[in-house]
N, C-alpha and C positions, 0 to 999 in steps of 0.2 A: 581882416584879412586872415588865411591858414595859418596855424603857428607852424612853424618849421619842425619841432617836434614831433606833431600830428600827420605830416605830410608824406602822403605816399604818391612818389613822382609819377606821374602818368602823363604820357605821348600828349603834347598837344598842350600841358599845361605851361604858362607863361609866368618868366621871374623878371624881376628888375635888381640888379645888382647894385653893390655900393658903389661902382662908378657910374651908374647910370645906363648901363647896356641891357637892352631888353633881349631875352631870349628866348627861345620855346622849348621845350624837355623833347628830347628825342628819343624815342623806344620807352623799353620797360626794363632794360639791363643795366645798371651803373654802378660804377666802382664805391666804394665805401667813403661816405664823405663827398661824394661828387654826383654831378649830372650829365649825362652826355646831353647838348644842347647843343642850336644853331641859331648866331647872330641873326635879329629880324630888323630891330631898330638901334642907330646909333646916334648918341645925343651929341649936340652940335660942339658940344667942347672937343670931341675928337673925330668928328669929320675928314680933318686934313689928312689924317693919319691913315687913308682907308683911299688907296687908287682903282677905287672900281667907279661905276657908273651909277651915279642916285638918281633916282625919282625925284622930278621938280618938285613934287608935291611934299609938304611936311608936316607932321603932326606934333601935338603936344602933349605933354604929360607933367603934371604938378608944375608948369610953367617952363619946363625945359622942352627947347626944340628937337625933335628927332627927325632923322634921317632913313631912308631906307633902300638898300640896292636894288637896282634896277630888274637885274633877275637875281635870286635869291638862289635857287637849288643849282649851280653850275660847278663844276670842278673846279674852273679857276677862279670864280670869286671863293670857294673853301678855303684854295690857298693863299689867296690873299686874306683871307679872314686870320688863318693859320698864322701865316706870317707875322701880321700886325699884333695878335695876341702875344706870340711867341717873342717878338722885340721888345714889346712896350707892357703887357699884361701876363707875363709867363706862368702866372698861378691858374690860367684858364688853359693851359696847355697839359694833356696829361697823356706819357707814352702808356698805350694799352699793351700789357706783354702777351696778351691775347690775338690780337689784331697784328701787334709787332709794328706799330705805327702811330703818329701823334695824333690826338684827336683833340678838336674843343670840348672841352669839362668844364662845368662851372662848379667851383668849389664851393660849398654848402655856405661856410663863411662868408662868401663873396654877396649871398643872397639877402636881399634887404626886404622885399616883398613878393609873395607867392598870388597867383591868379588861377585856380581851380576853375574851368567851365562850369561844372553843376554847381557849384557855389555862387558862381557869379550869377547865373540864372536865377538862385534864390534872392541873392542882394537886390536884383533888378523887379522879381515880383513884389518885393517888399518896397521898392521905391515909390515914394507918393508923388512927386514932379516929375513924371517921364515927359520928354520930347516924342516928338512924331516916329523916330525912328525905333527907338526904346518899344514904343507901344504896339508898330508896326512888328517887331521882332517877335513880342509875346503874343500878338495873333496868330502870327504866322506858326509857331512853335504849338500853341493850343490846337490850331485847327489839325496839323499832323498828328498830334497826340491823340485827338479824337479820331481821327480816319484811321490810324495804325494800332490804337488799343495799347500803346506805349505811354506807361505815365510819364508825369513831367517830371517827376526825379530822374527819369534816367538820359534826359535832356540836359545840355549845356550849351552857355553861350561863348563864342571864341571870338579873337580878333579884337579889333579898336573898340566894339560896344562892350566889349568883357573889362576893358580897361579905362572906358568912360572916358575915351578920346576920339572919340567918333564924331564925325562931319555928316552934314548932309549927302556928298558923294560916297561916303561909307555902305558896304555892302553888310549883308545878315549871315555871318559865319555861324553854323549850330552843330554842334556834337552830340552824336547819339551814343550812350554808352553800351555797350554788347553787341555781339555778332550777329543773334538772335534777333534782339532789338531791330539792329540795323537794315535788315531784310524786310522784317515789318515797317519800316518807313520807307522804303526802297520801293514796296509793294505801293503801299498807298500813296505816295507822291506820284507814282506811275498814273494809278487809277485818276488820282486829282488832276493830272495834266489830261487825261482822256474827258473828264468831265468839263473842261474847260475852265476849271477855278487856279490852276496854276499853268504856266507855261516853259518847257526845257530852253534853256540857252545853250547852243552848240558853236564854240568859235573855233573847233579842228577836230580832228577825228578822235582824240581821246576824248575829248567832253561828251563827244557822243555814245562812245563807247560807255562810258562811266555813268553820264546822266545823273550827277552830282549839283548840277548848276541848275538854275534856273528864275524864273521871275513871278513875283507874289505881287500884287498891287503897285505894276512898275518898279519895285524895287528887285536886285538881284539876290538871291539866297543861295548858299552852299552849306552842303551839310557831309560831313565823315565820319566815321567811327572811331572809338577809343575802346579798347580792352576794359572790362571792368576787372575789380583787383583778382578775382578768383577766374578769371581767365587767362592771368602773367602765366604761363608754362615754360618761361626762360629765366635763369637765375646768373649774374654776373660772374664769367668764370667756368663754367660748367662746359664749354666749349674752347676750342681755339682754331683760329682760321689762318689758312695760309695761300695767299695767292697762287695762282700758276700761271695763268695766259690768258688774253682776252680771247671770247667764242663768241661767233655768230650762228645762231640755228633756228629751226622751225619745230615746234612741239606742240603738244596737245594737253589741256590742261584738264588733270584728274581729281585735283582737291582744290576748290575755291572757299573754303569755311574760313580762312585765313587771310584771304586777299584784301578784303576792305580795312585791316589796320594799316600801322606804318610802325616797322617795316612791314611790305605785304608780301605776304607766303603764298607760292602759287605750288601746289604738288604737279608733277608734270610726266608724261610718258611719250614714248615717239620722238626722241631727239634724232633730228636730220640736220646735220651740218649745213652751213650755206657757204663755207670757203674750206681750202684745204686744210689751214691752222685749225679747224675746230673738229677734225676728226679726230674722234678719240677713241681708245683701248674700251672695252665694255665694261672694264670696272672702275671707270671715270666717269662715264656717264653721269650726269647731274640728275637727282630725285627730286630736285624744287629750284625755284627762282623766287628769291629775295631782292625785293626794290626798297632801297633806302631811300628812293625820290617820291615823295608824295604823289604827284600827280598820276605816277602809274599803280595806284590802288585800285583794285574792283575794275580792273579795263578788260578782264574776260571773266567767262563763267564755266564751270565743269562742262568737260565735252567740246571747248573753243579750241581752234586753233592759235597760237601767238606766235611772231616772230620775237626774236630776243638776241640783244647785244650783251653783252657784260663781260665781266671777270668770274673766270670758273677758281672755285675754293676749294680746297681740301680740308674738311671739317673732322677734329677731332674729340671725342667725349674726354673730358679730361679725368673723368673717375673712371671709366672702363675700358677707354681706349679704343672703342669702336669709330669707325671714319665711314663717312660719306661725301658726297661732292654736291655743291652747288653754284648756282650761277647769282651772283651779286651785280646789280644794275642802281648805279648811284656810287660806285667804289671810291670816287674822287681822282680817279686816274685820265679818264677819257671823258670828254662831252658826248662822244658818241657811243652812249649806254642808252637802251630805250627798251620798253616792253610794246608791241604794236599789236592790235587783231590782227590775224592774217587774213 
């Protein structure tokens, strides 16, 4: 396992805490001694503390039964998680002075184990007695690596396979490191689909826009992007964020170079309000949309129009005092926040 003193927390890394909570790291900027993270699996010991709908299916890690929320990324569930942690595990709640609100943030001192997708793939490659799903996962990654020219070192394994708590029902959850690599993989998968080797799986309009989910030899795969360390261009405390009011608007994407990551960042232009409340003075027109919700990654490319519902924020550089405006989707204030292809 990755030692704590050598760990650079990246979005999508998984951690198991002293209490048995399994959380995923969120984003790339973290307070000293903490990591922003969201709760994915709840140990049976604490299940009754959470007043949320849980999936009937359970998982097991090291003999501990784990439960998962029916819906992971909703404002209602985030508030429920925050409430439970605040009342029972207050160390997990951090008041962020730059966002002026309480956020779930795991103290490094509570982390028991770390699972980094890139490292988990290397472990899987060295495992001698692999099961059918593990072999299929390696076969899929090898296929995509050869087709895209992206080396195996820039892939990772995420989800239940990474934690070796998968079952026959589990999907193949793959990570690609680097924005340029992601675009190469995206193009390669699209060609493999055209060649009939893979097929896409579209359950809704967002799936069809993202094209991140498909089927290989009858098994579902998903792939997402993680920044390489040299692509991290934010540092905790560099900016402060002040919420203004909810807005709904249509716009055009003029920069998609960071849209595949989480948070997903879209440069925008041609802001066009969809209601009276969203009409803004020129100096407050947002220059970008930032999605904290993973499903809105990579939903539009440069030149395409999108419809957005989110929270308008004033962003200030804490060093220079420079300001700009952005819209955040996934503010945990409302369930009615989204990015839709127009």
